[in-house]
Backbone as XML, in Angstrom:
<?xml version="1.0"?>
<chain id="A" units="angstrom">
  <residue number="1" name="LYS">
    <atom name="N" x="-8.864" y="11.564" z="20.070"/>
    <atom name="CA" x="-7.808" y="10.636" z="19.687"/>
    <atom name="C" x="-6.876" y="11.322" z="18.706"/>
  </residue>
  <residue number="2" name="ALA">
    <atom name="N" x="-5.629" y="10.995" z="18.778"/>
    <atom name="CA" x="-4.630" y="11.581" z="17.895"/>
    <atom name="C" x="-4.071" y="10.511" z="16.974"/>
  </residue>
  <residue number="3" name="VAL">
    <atom name="N" x="-3.737" y="10.931" z="15.757"/>
    <atom name="CA" x="-3.085" y="10.044" z="14.808"/>
    <atom name="C" x="-1.615" y="10.416" z="14.797"/>
  </residue>
  <residue number="4" name="VAL">
    <atom name="N" x="-0.759" y="9.457" z="15.108"/>
    <atom name="CA" x="0.671" y="9.700" z="15.168"/>
    <atom name="C" x="1.350" y="8.801" z="14.158"/>
  </residue>
  <residue number="5" name="SER">
    <atom name="N" x="2.193" y="9.386" z="13.325"/>
    <atom name="CA" x="2.920" y="8.605" z="12.331"/>
    <atom name="C" x="4.398" y="8.632" z="12.686"/>
  </residue>
  <residue number="6" name="THR">
    <atom name="N" x="5.002" y="7.466" z="12.793"/>
    <atom name="CA" x="6.418" y="7.392" z="13.141"/>
    <atom name="C" x="7.246" y="6.831" z="11.991"/>
  </residue>
  <residue number="7" name="GLN">
    <atom name="N" x="6.669" y="6.724" z="10.815"/>
    <atom name="CA" x="7.374" y="6.156" z="9.674"/>
    <atom name="C" x="8.077" y="7.254" z="8.884"/>
  </residue>
  <residue number="8" name="SER">
    <atom name="N" x="8.499" y="6.929" z="7.690"/>
    <atom name="CA" x="9.209" y="7.841" z="6.810"/>
    <atom name="C" x="8.256" y="8.829" z="6.148"/>
  </residue>
  <residue number="9" name="THR">
    <atom name="N" x="8.824" y="9.725" z="5.363"/>
    <atom name="CA" x="7.997" y="10.711" z="4.670"/>
    <atom name="C" x="7.030" y="10.053" z="3.698"/>
  </residue>
  <residue number="10" name="GLY">
    <atom name="N" x="7.432" y="8.959" z="3.080"/>
    <atom name="CA" x="6.518" y="8.239" z="2.183"/>
    <atom name="C" x="5.348" y="7.665" z="2.948"/>
  </residue>
  <residue number="11" name="GLY">
    <atom name="N" x="5.629" y="7.096" z="4.103"/>
    <atom name="CA" x="4.563" y="6.583" z="4.962"/>
    <atom name="C" x="3.660" y="7.698" z="5.443"/>
  </residue>
  <residue number="12" name="ASP">
    <atom name="N" x="4.257" y="8.852" z="5.760"/>
    <atom name="CA" x="3.467" y="10.011" z="6.187"/>
    <atom name="C" x="2.507" y="10.449" z="5.083"/>
  </residue>
  <residue number="13" name="MET">
    <atom name="N" x="2.962" y="10.393" z="3.841"/>
    <atom name="CA" x="2.124" y="10.790" z="2.713"/>
    <atom name="C" x="0.888" y="9.894" z="2.629"/>
  </residue>
  <residue number="14" name="TYR">
    <atom name="N" x="1.082" y="8.583" z="2.766"/>
    <atom name="CA" x="-0.054" y="7.666" z="2.703"/>
    <atom name="C" x="-0.964" y="7.841" z="3.919"/>
  </residue>
  <residue number="15" name="ALA">
    <atom name="N" x="-0.371" y="8.053" z="5.089"/>
    <atom name="CA" x="-1.171" y="8.272" z="6.298"/>
    <atom name="C" x="-2.020" y="9.534" z="6.161"/>
  </residue>
  <residue number="16" name="ASP">
    <atom name="N" x="-1.439" y="10.591" z="5.610"/>
    <atom name="CA" x="-2.189" y="11.835" z="5.397"/>
    <atom name="C" x="-3.347" y="11.628" z="4.430"/>
  </residue>
  <residue number="17" name="ALA">
    <atom name="N" x="-3.100" y="10.848" z="3.375"/>
    <atom name="CA" x="-4.158" y="10.591" z="2.395"/>
    <atom name="C" x="-5.308" y="9.812" z="3.024"/>
  </residue>
  <residue number="18" name="VAL">
    <atom name="N" x="-4.984" y="8.813" z="3.841"/>
    <atom name="CA" x="-6.018" y="8.010" z="4.499"/>
    <atom name="C" x="-6.787" y="8.867" z="5.497"/>
  </residue>
  <residue number="19" name="LEU">
    <atom name="N" x="-6.074" y="9.691" z="6.268"/>
    <atom name="CA" x="-6.732" y="10.557" z="7.248"/>
    <atom name="C" x="-7.657" y="11.556" z="6.553"/>
  </residue>
  <residue number="20" name="THR">
    <atom name="N" x="-7.209" y="12.137" z="5.450"/>
    <atom name="CA" x="-8.030" y="13.075" z="4.690"/>
    <atom name="C" x="-9.299" y="12.402" z="4.190"/>
  </residue>
  <residue number="21" name="LEU">
    <atom name="N" x="-9.170" y="11.204" z="3.670"/>
    <atom name="CA" x="-10.331" y="10.462" z="3.190"/>
    <atom name="C" x="-11.317" y="10.189" z="4.317"/>
  </residue>
  <residue number="22" name="CYS">
    <atom name="N" x="-10.803" y="9.766" z="5.464"/>
    <atom name="CA" x="-11.680" y="9.486" z="6.620"/>
    <atom name="C" x="-12.426" y="10.739" z="7.050"/>
  </residue>
  <residue number="23" name="LEU">
    <atom name="N" x="-11.740" y="11.861" z="7.080"/>
    <atom name="CA" x="-12.385" y="13.120" z="7.475"/>
    <atom name="C" x="-13.444" y="13.547" z="6.453"/>
  </residue>
  <residue number="24" name="GLN">
    <atom name="N" x="-13.171" y="13.326" z="5.171"/>
    <atom name="CA" x="-14.150" y="13.659" z="4.137"/>
    <atom name="C" x="-15.385" y="12.776" z="4.255"/>
  </residue>
  <residue number="25" name="ILE">
    <atom name="N" x="-15.195" y="11.507" z="4.526"/>
    <atom name="CA" x="-16.327" y="10.587" z="4.692"/>
    <atom name="C" x="-17.147" y="10.992" z="5.903"/>
  </residue>
  <residue number="26" name="GLU">
    <atom name="N" x="-16.476" y="11.339" z="6.979"/>
    <atom name="CA" x="-17.183" y="11.752" z="8.196"/>
    <atom name="C" x="-17.977" y="13.033" z="7.969"/>
  </residue>
  <residue number="27" name="ALA">
    <atom name="N" x="-17.412" y="13.956" z="7.215"/>
    <atom name="CA" x="-18.072" y="15.239" z="6.961"/>
    <atom name="C" x="-19.249" y="15.107" z="5.999"/>
  </residue>
  <residue number="28" name="ASN">
    <atom name="N" x="-19.153" y="14.207" z="5.029"/>
    <atom name="CA" x="-20.202" y="14.081" z="4.027"/>
    <atom name="C" x="-20.338" y="12.618" z="3.589"/>
  </residue>
  <residue number="29" name="PRO">
    <atom name="N" x="-20.985" y="11.783" z="4.402"/>
    <atom name="CA" x="-21.077" y="10.356" z="4.064"/>
    <atom name="C" x="-21.881" y="10.083" z="2.798"/>
  </residue>
  <residue number="30" name="GLN">
    <atom name="N" x="-22.765" y="10.976" z="2.405"/>
    <atom name="CA" x="-23.562" y="10.763" z="1.192"/>
    <atom name="C" x="-22.728" y="10.899" z="-0.074"/>
  </residue>
  <residue number="31" name="ALA">
    <atom name="N" x="-21.535" y="11.498" z="0.045"/>
    <atom name="CA" x="-20.673" y="11.666" z="-1.130"/>
    <atom name="C" x="-20.050" y="10.345" z="-1.570"/>
  </residue>
  <residue number="32" name="ILE">
    <atom name="N" x="-20.046" y="9.373" z="-0.702"/>
    <atom name="CA" x="-19.461" y="8.073" z="-1.021"/>
    <atom name="C" x="-20.540" y="7.178" z="-1.615"/>
  </residue>
  <residue number="33" name="LYS">
    <atom name="N" x="-20.295" y="6.689" z="-2.801"/>
    <atom name="CA" x="-21.241" y="5.799" z="-3.485"/>
    <atom name="C" x="-20.599" y="4.437" z="-3.668"/>
  </residue>
  <residue number="34" name="GLN">
    <atom name="N" x="-21.366" y="3.393" z="-3.420"/>
    <atom name="CA" x="-20.855" y="2.032" z="-3.581"/>
    <atom name="C" x="-20.310" y="1.806" z="-4.987"/>
  </residue>
  <residue number="35" name="SER">
    <atom name="N" x="-20.961" y="2.362" z="-5.987"/>
    <atom name="CA" x="-20.552" y="2.113" z="-7.366"/>
    <atom name="C" x="-19.199" y="2.731" z="-7.694"/>
  </residue>
  <residue number="36" name="SER">
    <atom name="N" x="-18.764" y="3.717" z="-6.895"/>
    <atom name="CA" x="-17.488" y="4.358" z="-7.183"/>
    <atom name="C" x="-16.321" y="3.637" z="-6.536"/>
  </residue>
  <residue number="37" name="LEU">
    <atom name="N" x="-16.604" y="2.651" z="-5.688"/>
    <atom name="CA" x="-15.529" y="1.936" z="-5.017"/>
    <atom name="C" x="-14.984" y="0.843" z="-5.913"/>
  </residue>
  <residue number="38" name="ARG">
    <atom name="N" x="-13.669" y="0.684" z="-5.886"/>
    <atom name="CA" x="-13.026" y="-0.359" z="-6.675"/>
    <atom name="C" x="-11.724" y="-0.761" z="-6.015"/>
  </residue>
  <residue number="39" name="SER">
    <atom name="N" x="-11.251" y="-1.933" z="-6.346"/>
    <atom name="CA" x="-10.005" y="-2.427" z="-5.762"/>
    <atom name="C" x="-8.808" y="-1.839" z="-6.499"/>
  </residue>
  <residue number="40" name="ILE">
    <atom name="N" x="-7.789" y="-1.498" z="-5.757"/>
    <atom name="CA" x="-6.574" y="-0.932" z="-6.341"/>
    <atom name="C" x="-5.806" y="-1.968" z="-7.153"/>
  </residue>
  <residue number="41" name="THR">
    <atom name="N" x="-6.088" y="-3.238" z="-6.955"/>
    <atom name="CA" x="-5.328" y="-4.266" z="-7.657"/>
    <atom name="C" x="-6.043" y="-4.813" z="-8.890"/>
  </residue>
  <residue number="42" name="GLN">
    <atom name="N" x="-7.042" y="-4.097" z="-9.407"/>
    <atom name="CA" x="-7.638" y="-4.511" z="-10.670"/>
    <atom name="C" x="-6.580" y="-4.385" z="-11.755"/>
  </residue>
  <residue number="43" name="ASP">
    <atom name="N" x="-6.767" y="-5.098" z="-12.864"/>
    <atom name="CA" x="-5.744" y="-5.134" z="-13.913"/>
    <atom name="C" x="-5.295" y="-3.749" z="-14.357"/>
  </residue>
  <residue number="44" name="LYS">
    <atom name="N" x="-6.207" y="-2.831" z="-14.565"/>
    <atom name="CA" x="-5.808" y="-1.505" z="-15.052"/>
    <atom name="C" x="-5.008" y="-0.726" z="-14.013"/>
  </residue>
  <residue number="45" name="ASP">
    <atom name="N" x="-5.074" y="-1.140" z="-12.752"/>
    <atom name="CA" x="-4.348" y="-0.453" z="-11.690"/>
    <atom name="C" x="-3.107" y="-1.200" z="-11.239"/>
  </residue>
  <residue number="46" name="LYS">
    <atom name="N" x="-2.821" y="-2.357" z="-11.834"/>
    <atom name="CA" x="-1.673" y="-3.163" z="-11.406"/>
    <atom name="C" x="-0.377" y="-2.369" z="-11.522"/>
  </residue>
  <residue number="47" name="THR">
    <atom name="N" x="-0.168" y="-1.700" z="-12.659"/>
    <atom name="CA" x="1.061" y="-0.952" z="-12.860"/>
    <atom name="C" x="1.184" y="0.148" z="-11.831"/>
  </residue>
  <residue number="48" name="THR">
    <atom name="N" x="0.103" y="0.840" z="-11.543"/>
    <atom name="CA" x="0.129" y="1.899" z="-10.543"/>
    <atom name="C" x="0.499" y="1.331" z="-9.185"/>
  </residue>
  <residue number="49" name="PHE">
    <atom name="N" x="-0.088" y="0.219" z="-8.802"/>
    <atom name="CA" x="0.224" y="-0.383" z="-7.509"/>
    <atom name="C" x="1.672" y="-0.864" z="-7.490"/>
  </residue>
  <residue number="50" name="GLU">
    <atom name="N" x="2.150" y="-1.445" z="-8.574"/>
    <atom name="CA" x="3.541" y="-1.888" z="-8.652"/>
    <atom name="C" x="4.488" y="-0.708" z="-8.464"/>
  </residue>
  <residue number="51" name="ASP">
    <atom name="N" x="4.170" y="0.412" z="-9.101"/>
    <atom name="CA" x="4.995" y="1.613" z="-8.945"/>
    <atom name="C" x="4.994" y="2.097" z="-7.501"/>
  </residue>
  <residue number="52" name="ARG">
    <atom name="N" x="3.850" y="2.006" z="-6.858"/>
    <atom name="CA" x="3.748" y="2.433" z="-5.459"/>
    <atom name="C" x="4.528" y="1.493" z="-4.542"/>
  </residue>
  <residue number="53" name="VAL">
    <atom name="N" x="4.504" y="0.201" z="-4.860"/>
    <atom name="CA" x="5.301" y="-0.757" z="-4.085"/>
    <atom name="C" x="6.774" y="-0.398" z="-4.220"/>
  </residue>
  <residue number="54" name="GLU">
    <atom name="N" x="7.204" y="-0.140" z="-5.449"/>
    <atom name="CA" x="8.608" y="0.224" z="-5.673"/>
    <atom name="C" x="8.972" y="1.481" z="-4.884"/>
  </residue>
  <residue number="55" name="LYS">
    <atom name="N" x="8.143" y="2.513" z="-4.964"/>
    <atom name="CA" x="8.436" y="3.768" z="-4.257"/>
    <atom name="C" x="8.486" y="3.557" z="-2.748"/>
  </residue>
  <residue number="56" name="LEU">
    <atom name="N" x="7.570" y="2.763" z="-2.231"/>
    <atom name="CA" x="7.569" y="2.487" z="-0.796"/>
    <atom name="C" x="8.840" y="1.761" z="-0.378"/>
  </residue>
  <residue number="57" name="LEU">
    <atom name="N" x="9.229" y="0.746" z="-1.138"/>
    <atom name="CA" x="10.427" y="-0.023" z="-0.795"/>
    <atom name="C" x="11.684" y="0.832" z="-0.895"/>
  </residue>
  <residue number="58" name="ILE">
    <atom name="N" x="11.742" y="1.714" z="-1.876"/>
    <atom name="CA" x="12.880" y="2.634" z="-1.992"/>
    <atom name="C" x="12.917" y="3.560" z="-0.784"/>
  </residue>
  <residue number="59" name="GLU">
    <atom name="N" x="11.753" y="4.046" z="-0.386"/>
    <atom name="CA" x="11.672" y="4.932" z="0.778"/>
    <atom name="C" x="12.108" y="4.210" z="2.063"/>
  </residue>
  <residue number="60" name="LEU">
    <atom name="N" x="11.709" y="2.956" z="2.186"/>
    <atom name="CA" x="12.032" y="2.198" z="3.395"/>
    <atom name="C" x="13.474" y="1.693" z="3.432"/>
  </residue>
  <residue number="61" name="TYR">
    <atom name="N" x="13.986" y="1.217" z="2.290"/>
    <atom name="CA" x="15.265" y="0.507" z="2.293"/>
    <atom name="C" x="16.363" y="1.171" z="1.463"/>
  </residue>
  <residue number="62" name="GLY">
    <atom name="N" x="16.055" y="2.237" z="0.758"/>
    <atom name="CA" x="17.045" y="2.933" z="-0.059"/>
    <atom name="C" x="17.086" y="2.414" z="-1.485"/>
  </residue>
  <residue number="63" name="GLU">
    <atom name="N" x="17.269" y="3.342" z="-2.407"/>
    <atom name="CA" x="17.249" y="2.998" z="-3.834"/>
    <atom name="C" x="18.332" y="1.987" z="-4.208"/>
  </residue>
  <residue number="64" name="GLU">
    <atom name="N" x="19.474" y="2.066" z="-3.539"/>
    <atom name="CA" x="20.582" y="1.153" z="-3.854"/>
    <atom name="C" x="20.281" y="-0.291" z="-3.460"/>
  </residue>
  <residue number="65" name="ASN">
    <atom name="N" x="19.251" y="-0.515" z="-2.647"/>
    <atom name="CA" x="18.901" y="-1.869" z="-2.189"/>
    <atom name="C" x="17.699" y="-2.466" z="-2.916"/>
  </residue>
  <residue number="66" name="ILE">
    <atom name="N" x="17.189" y="-1.736" z="-3.905"/>
    <atom name="CA" x="15.996" y="-2.185" z="-4.627"/>
    <atom name="C" x="16.338" y="-2.425" z="-6.093"/>
  </residue>
  <residue number="67" name="ASN">
    <atom name="N" x="15.916" y="-3.572" z="-6.616"/>
    <atom name="CA" x="16.086" y="-3.892" z="-8.031"/>
    <atom name="C" x="14.706" y="-4.225" z="-8.592"/>
  </residue>
  <residue number="68" name="TYR">
    <atom name="N" x="14.152" y="-3.301" z="-9.372"/>
    <atom name="CA" x="12.809" y="-3.449" z="-9.936"/>
    <atom name="C" x="12.925" y="-3.950" z="-11.362"/>
  </residue>
  <residue number="69" name="GLN">
    <atom name="N" x="12.304" y="-5.098" z="-11.650"/>
    <atom name="CA" x="12.294" y="-5.697" z="-12.980"/>
    <atom name="C" x="10.857" y="-5.744" z="-13.485"/>
  </residue>
  <residue number="70" name="PRO">
    <atom name="N" x="10.347" y="-4.627" z="-14.053"/>
    <atom name="CA" x="8.932" y="-4.588" z="-14.451"/>
    <atom name="C" x="8.554" y="-5.625" z="-15.505"/>
  </residue>
  <residue number="71" name="LYS">
    <atom name="N" x="9.433" y="-5.921" z="-16.434"/>
    <atom name="CA" x="9.104" y="-6.916" z="-17.462"/>
    <atom name="C" x="9.015" y="-8.321" z="-16.884"/>
  </residue>
  <residue number="72" name="LEU">
    <atom name="N" x="9.828" y="-8.602" z="-15.871"/>
    <atom name="CA" x="9.823" y="-9.924" z="-15.234"/>
    <atom name="C" x="8.818" y="-9.988" z="-14.082"/>
  </residue>
  <residue number="73" name="LYS">
    <atom name="N" x="8.255" y="-8.840" z="-13.721"/>
    <atom name="CA" x="7.236" y="-8.742" z="-12.668"/>
    <atom name="C" x="7.759" y="-9.152" z="-11.293"/>
  </residue>
  <residue number="74" name="TYR">
    <atom name="N" x="8.940" y="-8.619" z="-10.935"/>
    <atom name="CA" x="9.418" y="-8.828" z="-9.578"/>
    <atom name="C" x="10.281" y="-7.665" z="-9.125"/>
  </residue>
  <residue number="75" name="ILE">
    <atom name="N" x="10.383" y="-7.528" z="-7.811"/>
    <atom name="CA" x="11.258" y="-6.553" z="-7.175"/>
    <atom name="C" x="12.099" y="-7.322" z="-6.168"/>
  </residue>
  <residue number="76" name="THR">
    <atom name="N" x="13.390" y="-7.025" z="-6.153"/>
    <atom name="CA" x="14.284" y="-7.641" z="-5.184"/>
    <atom name="C" x="14.754" y="-6.586" z="-4.191"/>
  </residue>
  <residue number="77" name="VAL">
    <atom name="N" x="14.665" y="-6.904" z="-2.907"/>
    <atom name="CA" x="15.186" y="-6.066" z="-1.833"/>
    <atom name="C" x="16.405" y="-6.789" z="-1.275"/>
  </residue>
  <residue number="78" name="THR">
    <atom name="N" x="17.552" y="-6.112" z="-1.232"/>
    <atom name="CA" x="18.776" y="-6.716" z="-0.705"/>
    <atom name="C" x="19.260" y="-5.898" z="0.484"/>
  </residue>
  <residue number="79" name="LEU">
    <atom name="N" x="19.331" y="-6.551" z="1.643"/>
    <atom name="CA" x="19.820" y="-5.907" z="2.863"/>
    <atom name="C" x="20.817" y="-6.831" z="3.554"/>
  </residue>
  <residue number="80" name="ASP">
    <atom name="N" x="21.993" y="-6.315" z="3.824"/>
    <atom name="CA" x="23.034" y="-7.085" z="4.523"/>
    <atom name="C" x="23.254" y="-8.458" z="3.902"/>
  </residue>
  <residue number="81" name="GLY">
    <atom name="N" x="23.259" y="-8.514" z="2.584"/>
    <atom name="CA" x="23.505" y="-9.771" z="1.888"/>
    <atom name="C" x="22.306" y="-10.691" z="1.774"/>
  </residue>
  <residue number="82" name="GLU">
    <atom name="N" x="21.217" y="-10.353" z="2.422"/>
    <atom name="CA" x="19.982" y="-11.148" z="2.351"/>
    <atom name="C" x="19.070" y="-10.565" z="1.275"/>
  </residue>
  <residue number="83" name="LYS">
    <atom name="N" x="18.397" y="-11.446" z="0.541"/>
    <atom name="CA" x="17.510" y="-10.998" z="-0.541"/>
    <atom name="C" x="16.078" y="-11.424" z="-0.271"/>
  </residue>
  <residue number="84" name="ALA">
    <atom name="N" x="15.177" y="-10.501" z="-0.565"/>
    <atom name="CA" x="13.745" y="-10.793" z="-0.549"/>
    <atom name="C" x="13.237" y="-10.499" z="-1.947"/>
  </residue>
  <residue number="85" name="VAL">
    <atom name="N" x="12.574" y="-11.462" z="-2.557"/>
    <atom name="CA" x="12.050" y="-11.304" z="-3.909"/>
    <atom name="C" x="10.527" y="-11.227" z="-3.835"/>
  </residue>
  <residue number="86" name="ILE">
    <atom name="N" x="9.981" y="-10.131" z="-4.378"/>
    <atom name="CA" x="8.534" y="-9.925" z="-4.371"/>
    <atom name="C" x="8.006" y="-10.207" z="-5.767"/>
  </residue>
  <residue number="87" name="ASN">
    <atom name="N" x="7.107" y="-11.173" z="-5.864"/>
    <atom name="CA" x="6.430" y="-11.504" z="-7.118"/>
    <atom name="C" x="5.303" y="-10.488" z="-7.295"/>
  </residue>
  <residue number="88" name="LEU">
    <atom name="N" x="5.377" y="-9.674" z="-8.340"/>
    <atom name="CA" x="4.389" y="-8.616" z="-8.535"/>
    <atom name="C" x="3.077" y="-9.105" z="-9.147"/>
  </residue>
  <residue number="89" name="LYS">
    <atom name="N" x="2.986" y="-10.384" z="-9.453"/>
    <atom name="CA" x="1.710" y="-10.952" z="-9.901"/>
    <atom name="C" x="0.885" y="-11.392" z="-8.697"/>
  </residue>
  <residue number="90" name="SER">
    <atom name="N" x="1.564" y="-11.977" z="-7.711"/>
    <atom name="CA" x="0.853" y="-12.512" z="-6.543"/>
    <atom name="C" x="1.135" y="-11.723" z="-5.264"/>
  </residue>
  <residue number="91" name="TYR">
    <atom name="N" x="2.161" y="-10.865" z="-5.300"/>
    <atom name="CA" x="2.623" y="-10.098" z="-4.136"/>
    <atom name="C" x="3.113" y="-10.999" z="-3.009"/>
  </residue>
  <residue number="92" name="GLN">
    <atom name="N" x="3.559" y="-12.200" z="-3.363"/>
    <atom name="CA" x="4.166" y="-13.113" z="-2.405"/>
    <atom name="C" x="5.647" y="-12.771" z="-2.281"/>
  </residue>
  <residue number="93" name="VAL">
    <atom name="N" x="6.180" y="-12.916" z="-1.078"/>
    <atom name="CA" x="7.575" y="-12.612" z="-0.794"/>
    <atom name="C" x="8.323" y="-13.913" z="-0.549"/>
  </residue>
  <residue number="94" name="GLN">
    <atom name="N" x="9.439" y="-14.086" z="-1.235"/>
    <atom name="CA" x="10.309" y="-15.239" z="-1.042"/>
    <atom name="C" x="11.602" y="-14.747" z="-0.405"/>
  </residue>
  <residue number="95" name="CYS">
    <atom name="N" x="11.921" y="-15.281" z="0.777"/>
    <atom name="CA" x="13.136" y="-14.865" z="1.467"/>
    <atom name="C" x="13.490" y="-15.906" z="2.508"/>
  </residue>
  <residue number="96" name="SER">
    <atom name="N" x="14.783" y="-16.247" z="2.609"/>
    <atom name="CA" x="15.212" y="-17.223" z="3.604"/>
    <atom name="C" x="15.367" y="-16.592" z="4.988"/>
  </residue>
  <residue number="97" name="ASN">
    <atom name="N" x="15.533" y="-15.266" z="5.055"/>
    <atom name="CA" x="15.663" y="-14.571" z="6.330"/>
    <atom name="C" x="14.270" y="-14.172" z="6.824"/>
  </residue>
  <residue number="98" name="GLU">
    <atom name="N" x="13.825" y="-14.776" z="7.909"/>
    <atom name="CA" x="12.463" y="-14.566" z="8.423"/>
    <atom name="C" x="12.188" y="-13.108" z="8.773"/>
  </residue>
  <residue number="99" name="SER">
    <atom name="N" x="13.163" y="-12.426" z="9.340"/>
    <atom name="CA" x="12.978" y="-11.029" z="9.738"/>
    <atom name="C" x="12.752" y="-10.133" z="8.514"/>
  </residue>
  <residue number="100" name="LEU">
    <atom name="N" x="13.589" y="-10.282" z="7.495"/>
    <atom name="CA" x="13.439" y="-9.499" z="6.268"/>
    <atom name="C" x="12.128" y="-9.859" z="5.576"/>
  </residue>
  <residue number="101" name="HIS">
    <atom name="N" x="11.800" y="-11.137" z="5.539"/>
    <atom name="CA" x="10.549" y="-11.587" z="4.939"/>
    <atom name="C" x="9.360" y="-10.897" z="5.609"/>
  </residue>
  <residue number="102" name="GLN">
    <atom name="N" x="9.358" y="-10.875" z="6.925"/>
    <atom name="CA" x="8.264" y="-10.275" z="7.687"/>
    <atom name="C" x="8.176" y="-8.766" z="7.433"/>
  </residue>
  <residue number="103" name="MET">
    <atom name="N" x="9.322" y="-8.074" z="7.414"/>
    <atom name="CA" x="9.319" y="-6.622" z="7.197"/>
    <atom name="C" x="8.761" y="-6.261" z="5.819"/>
  </residue>
  <residue number="104" name="VAL">
    <atom name="N" x="9.227" y="-6.957" z="4.789"/>
    <atom name="CA" x="8.794" y="-6.661" z="3.426"/>
    <atom name="C" x="7.325" y="-7.041" z="3.233"/>
  </residue>
  <residue number="105" name="SER">
    <atom name="N" x="6.932" y="-8.209" z="3.718"/>
    <atom name="CA" x="5.534" y="-8.649" z="3.600"/>
    <atom name="C" x="4.592" y="-7.667" z="4.282"/>
  </residue>
  <residue number="106" name="THR">
    <atom name="N" x="4.959" y="-7.233" z="5.479"/>
    <atom name="CA" x="4.119" y="-6.301" z="6.226"/>
    <atom name="C" x="4.002" y="-4.969" z="5.510"/>
  </residue>
  <residue number="107" name="ALA">
    <atom name="N" x="5.096" y="-4.477" z="4.953"/>
    <atom name="CA" x="5.065" y="-3.206" z="4.223"/>
    <atom name="C" x="4.107" y="-3.284" z="3.030"/>
  </residue>
  <residue number="108" name="ILE">
    <atom name="N" x="4.169" y="-4.372" z="2.281"/>
    <atom name="CA" x="3.296" y="-4.530" z="1.110"/>
    <atom name="C" x="1.842" y="-4.668" z="1.535"/>
  </residue>
  <residue number="109" name="LYS">
    <atom name="N" x="1.579" y="-5.446" z="2.579"/>
    <atom name="CA" x="0.200" y="-5.611" z="3.068"/>
    <atom name="C" x="-0.368" y="-4.290" z="3.554"/>
  </residue>
  <residue number="110" name="ARG">
    <atom name="N" x="0.432" y="-3.524" z="4.279"/>
    <atom name="CA" x="-0.047" y="-2.229" z="4.775"/>
    <atom name="C" x="-0.322" y="-1.257" z="3.638"/>
  </residue>
  <residue number="111" name="LEU">
    <atom name="N" x="0.536" y="-1.255" z="2.630"/>
    <atom name="CA" x="0.303" y="-0.398" z="1.471"/>
    <atom name="C" x="-0.982" y="-0.808" z="0.769"/>
  </residue>
  <residue number="112" name="HIS">
    <atom name="N" x="-1.163" y="-2.098" z="0.554"/>
    <atom name="CA" x="-2.374" y="-2.589" z="-0.102"/>
    <atom name="C" x="-3.616" y="-2.203" z="0.696"/>
  </residue>
  <residue number="113" name="ASN">
    <atom name="N" x="-3.573" y="-2.406" z="2.017"/>
    <atom name="CA" x="-4.721" y="-2.061" z="2.861"/>
    <atom name="C" x="-5.007" y="-0.559" z="2.851"/>
  </residue>
  <residue number="114" name="ALA">
    <atom name="N" x="-3.956" y="0.247" z="2.791"/>
    <atom name="CA" x="-4.140" y="1.700" z="2.768"/>
    <atom name="C" x="-4.749" y="2.174" z="1.458"/>
  </residue>
  <residue number="115" name="LEU">
    <atom name="N" x="-4.449" y="1.480" z="0.363"/>
    <atom name="CA" x="-4.910" y="1.926" z="-0.951"/>
    <atom name="C" x="-6.188" y="1.247" z="-1.421"/>
  </residue>
  <residue number="116" name="THR">
    <atom name="N" x="-6.583" y="0.171" z="-0.765"/>
    <atom name="CA" x="-7.801" y="-0.536" z="-1.158"/>
    <atom name="C" x="-8.989" y="0.117" z="-0.462"/>
  </residue>
  <residue number="117" name="PRO">
    <atom name="N" x="-9.953" y="0.584" z="-1.228"/>
    <atom name="CA" x="-11.111" y="1.241" z="-0.612"/>
    <atom name="C" x="-11.871" y="0.310" z="0.326"/>
  </residue>
  <residue number="118" name="VAL">
    <atom name="N" x="-12.359" y="0.890" z="1.390"/>
    <atom name="CA" x="-13.175" y="0.149" z="2.340"/>
    <atom name="C" x="-14.586" y="0.092" z="1.786"/>
  </residue>
  <residue number="119" name="ASN">
    <atom name="N" x="-15.205" y="-1.066" z="1.850"/>
    <atom name="CA" x="-16.566" y="-1.221" z="1.357"/>
    <atom name="C" x="-17.517" y="-0.609" z="2.393"/>
  </residue>
  <residue number="120" name="VAL">
    <atom name="N" x="-17.921" y="0.640" z="2.143"/>
    <atom name="CA" x="-18.750" y="1.383" z="3.081"/>
    <atom name="C" x="-20.220" y="1.244" z="2.666"/>
  </residue>
  <residue number="121" name="PRO">
    <atom name="N" x="-21.025" y="0.626" z="3.521"/>
    <atom name="CA" x="-22.450" y="0.512" z="3.172"/>
    <atom name="C" x="-23.134" y="1.875" z="3.294"/>
  </residue>
  <residue number="122" name="ILE">
    <atom name="N" x="-24.065" y="2.114" z="2.419"/>
    <atom name="CA" x="-24.843" y="3.351" z="2.482"/>
    <atom name="C" x="-26.033" y="3.096" z="3.395"/>
  </residue>
  <residue number="123" name="ILE">
    <atom name="N" x="-26.108" y="3.852" z="4.470"/>
    <atom name="CA" x="-27.171" y="3.679" z="5.444"/>
    <atom name="C" x="-28.223" y="4.753" z="5.200"/>
  </residue>
  <residue number="124" name="PRO">
    <atom name="N" x="-29.430" y="4.343" z="4.836"/>
    <atom name="CA" x="-30.485" y="5.325" z="4.581"/>
    <atom name="C" x="-30.725" y="6.216" z="5.792"/>
  </residue>
  <residue number="125" name="GLY">
    <atom name="N" x="-30.780" y="7.513" z="5.558"/>
    <atom name="CA" x="-31.053" y="8.464" z="6.620"/>
    <atom name="C" x="-29.844" y="8.910" z="7.401"/>
  </residue>
  <residue number="126" name="TYR">
    <atom name="N" x="-28.684" y="8.241" z="7.225"/>
    <atom name="CA" x="-27.503" y="8.636" z="7.969"/>
    <atom name="C" x="-26.852" y="9.824" z="7.268"/>
  </residue>
  <residue number="127" name="GLY">
    <atom name="N" x="-26.548" y="10.833" z="8.026"/>
    <atom name="CA" x="-25.857" y="11.990" z="7.483"/>
    <atom name="C" x="-26.758" y="12.975" z="6.775"/>
  </residue>
  <residue number="128" name="THR">
    <atom name="N" x="-28.045" y="12.780" z="6.840"/>
    <atom name="CA" x="-28.951" y="13.712" z="6.173"/>
    <atom name="C" x="-29.561" y="14.668" z="7.150"/>
  </residue>
</chain>
């Protein structure tokens, strides 16, 4: 099977990171410990995830279309006069244009899924 990425360079970077992780797990499953897994959206990682959301949105829609307000905890994406507002506390998207709403929501969900560790059970005897 082949992995094909048709997104931007930012998307390629995340795809490469996920592929590298999968290959490392396949090569050495004992290296993964349940205790080392954690969610990317824990409080200490919120700022990091917010920064990654901003970078992804800039990569997808251009810096001139993104307004990041870290103190107010929101990012606004403006395309063709339509605005999508992302609440960085809940990651909910508010937008009257269904197409823009869907694009922005999907981008954030995919980023979250790519960065959130998969809960991999340790199977005794596997990989030894």
